[in-house]
N, C-alpha and C positions, 0 to 999 in steps of 0.2 A: 504493500500500500504506500509506503514512504520511499520506495526505491532503495531500500537497504536490505542486503541479504541477511537471512535469519542467523546464519553461522557467524557473520561478521558482528552482528549485534551482541550475541551472547559471548563471543570471544572478547569484545571490548569490555563487557561487564566482568568477565573473569580476570582480565589484566588489571582492572581497577581494584578488584578485591585483593589480588596478589600484591599490588603496590601498597595498599593500605596495611596489609599484614606485615610487609617488610618495614614500613615506617613505624608501626607499633612495636615491633621487635627492637628496632634501633633505639627508640625512645626508652624502652624498658632497660636496655643495656646502659644507656647514659645515666638513667636514674640510679642504677646499681652502683656505678662508679662514683657518682656525686654524693652518695650517702657518706662516703669516706672523705671525698675531696670536693666540697661544694663549689669552690671557685675555679676548678680546673677548666681550662679554655678549650675551644673547639678543635684547634690543631692538635693538642695533646690527646684529646679524646679520640680523634681519628687515628693517631699513631697507635694508641692502645688497642683500638678495635679494628684495625685495618684488616687483619686476617679474617675475622668473622664477617666483616662487611664485604670483602671480596667474594666470599662464598655466597653471600646474599645478592651479589651483583649490584652493590651500592658503591659508587665512586665517591671521591672527596666532595665534589660540587653538590652531588645529590644528597650526601650526608649533611652538608651545611644547609641545604634547602629544607631538609626535614627538621633540623633543629630550629631554624628560623621560623618555620610554620608553626612550631609548637612552643615558641617563645623560650627557647632553651639556650640562646646565645648569651654569653657573658659580656656585658658592656665594660670596656676597659676604663679604669680610673686614672684620669690625668692628674699627675702630681705637679702642683705649682710651687715653685720655689721663689720666695719673695726676694727681690734684689734691690728694691727701692725703699729708702728710708727718707721720707719727706718731713719728718718731725725734727727740725733743726732750726738754728738761729739765723741762717743765711737768707739772703734775699731771694725771693721766688719771682721769676719774670712772667710776663703775660704771653698768651698764645698769639703768635704772629702769623700762623699758617692756616687759620680757620678758613675753609672754603677757598684756599689759594690754589691757583692752577700752575703747575710746574711745567715750564716750556723750554728749559735749557739745563745743561749740566751745571753743577755747583751753584744752583740757585737756593737749594735747601739741603742741608746735611741732617741726617737723623742719627742720633746717638742712643745707644742702648747697651745693656749688660745682659748676657745670656748665661744661664747656669747649665753646665754639662755634668750629668751624673756619671761617675765612673766608680767602680768598686774600690780601687786602690787609692785614687787621689782625685776627688771632685775638684772642679775648677770653674772659673768665671772668665768669660770672653767679653772684653769691652770692644764695641764696634762703633765705627763712624761710617755711615753709608750714604751715598749720593741718592737722593730721592728720585731723580730723573733717570739716571742710567742704571741704578741698582748696584753700582760698583762699590765695593768695600774700599773706602779710601784709607782707613786706618784700623788697626786691631791690636790687641794685647791680651795675652793669656796669663792669668795669675790664680793663686789658690786663696785669694781674699777679695774683699770689696773695697779696698783702699782707694782713695782718690788718685793716687799715683798711677794706677793701672789705666784709668780713664784718661789721664793726662798724656800718658805715653801713646795711646791710640789717637788722641787729638793731634799730637805733634807729628805722628806719621801721616795723618790725613793732610795736614798743612803742607808738609814737604811735597806731597803729590798734587797739590793744587795747581791748576793750569791757568785759571782765569783770575789773576790777582786783582785786576782793576774793576771787576764786576762785583756788585753787592752779594753777600752770602748770609743766609740765615742758618743758625745752628739750633736744631729742634731736639728736645729731649723731655723726659719726665722731670719731676721736681726732686729728684734724688739728691742726697747729700753730695755725691761725687761731682755733680754738674753745678751745684750752687756754691761750692767751696771757693774761697778767695783765689786759690792757686789756679783753678780751672777758669774762673772768670777773668783773671789777669791775662791769660793767654788769648781768650776771645777778644778782650779789649785791645790787646797789643796788635792783633792782626785785623782789627776793625770788623770783626764778625758779629752780627746781630744775634742776640740770644732770645730764643723762644722756648716756652715750656707748656706742657699740658696743664689744663685747668683742673684743680682739685686732685692732682696727682693721679688722674685716670689715664692709663696708657692707651685705652681703647676709645678715648673721647671722640676723636675725629680721624678721618682718613684723608690723606693727601692725594689729590687727583693729579696724576702725571701722565700726559699723553706720551706714548712710546710705541714705535713700530706701527704707526697709523691707527692706534686705538688707545682708549683710556685705560690705564692700569691703576688700581687702587693700592696704595702702599700703606700697610698697617705699621703703626709706629712700633709696637711691641712685637718682638720675635722671640720664640722659645724653642728649645730643643728638648725632645723627650727620648728616652731610650725604650 
């Protein structure tokens, strides 16, 4: 009546039942493992169950789909390491890059500190990046958050500066490193304007920088996770 062969219809029903049974078996095996290890991730689960899953003709992607459909995926927890101390006595500058359009190199530099987790020796990377070209103008790696590390990154950036006669804005958060007298002295010496986020919010605004024919949005804060 519907133009479908009777055997094809019942064969499709049978395949559906077989898939459901496989999915139920896979979910049961996952529950058994997670009774002892509740936070075990999907990749490790597949490694532990790979032999059994292969016998059931369930590949990695299909296994992930089964867990996703049954809400069994573990959401990773992002660990944020605070690198900004804005509670200090030094002067905090106004935000000069709100809704600014970046149309040339060395118009705005963005400074930040990124925490890198390592088992043996955690470290901090001080960066000065050009907002237009995304080029890292200066950097310095240290095992502390001292102002000297940010100063070293700034000095490296100034040495690589190509457009000395054009105005330049240095943008950062309101951290102690950037507000310190030593850091501000260098900015004043080279006539670099100082801009800072409002209320110490690193995600406050984005800088719009046309690049390669389209607008790219540059987030002030960058982080590295392992």
